[in-house]
Phi, psi and omega in degrees: 000321181294326179295322178295321179292325178293322178288331181297334177291338179274346183266141176091178178056106178264155180264132177268094179240154178295150181289145176266005178290152181296135180271161185303317182289342178280340181278343183282141179293148178270120181288130177276146179294143177278134182303324181292335184274351178284144180294148178298145181217162177244154181289131178295123182301324179295318177294320178302314179295319179295318179295321178298316180297317178297317178296321177296321177295319182296317180295320177295319180295321179292321176300318179295320176299314181300318178297315178294328180295323177298319179293318179296317180296320177298320178294319182288323175301318180291334182273357179302138179062025175248159180288147177300349179262358183285159181294324179296315180294317178301317179296321179293321180294320178296319176301316180297319180293321178293323178296315179299317177295329178294353176283348183308312180302321180291321177298323177296319179292322176301319177294322179297318179297314180299325180294335179296334179298331187279346182283121181301335178293340181262021184278355181287155182302320181296318178294318179295321179296316181294320179294318179298321178294315179297316177300321180294319179295316180293320178299321177298320178293320180296319179296323178296316182290323176299316179295321179296316178298317181296316182294318181293321179296318178294320180297319181291324182288332184277000000 
């Protein structure tokens, strides 16, 4: 009986709350600004210098990766047709791990370029275009390194 009395308190009385249904103005598409309607802008010289420095660092990091890649490739070639428990195979695996770890500087530079997007001072079209171009160049280097690691890993496993 007590349970029935407790449940009776939950029955009845509706709450007058706003509807969570989408309102008419929320259904309308939000117009995106047209690139042609944005005011012309010039690339900030300080940003251009920062991007050049980051790209120079990225190229240096990639050159270091490429040099280490040659050493790792030679180690994996020596480990071909050896058992995974052999010393040669283990050394090749360690070189591959070190090569993968060596990608860190380029990944850090990639993050630095991406961080430039969040600065309101870089919101002009010319600045955004320059940042996008730099990011694409760094991403291309990153993609090359990712493919190289994958290929060497596959070669070591076979």
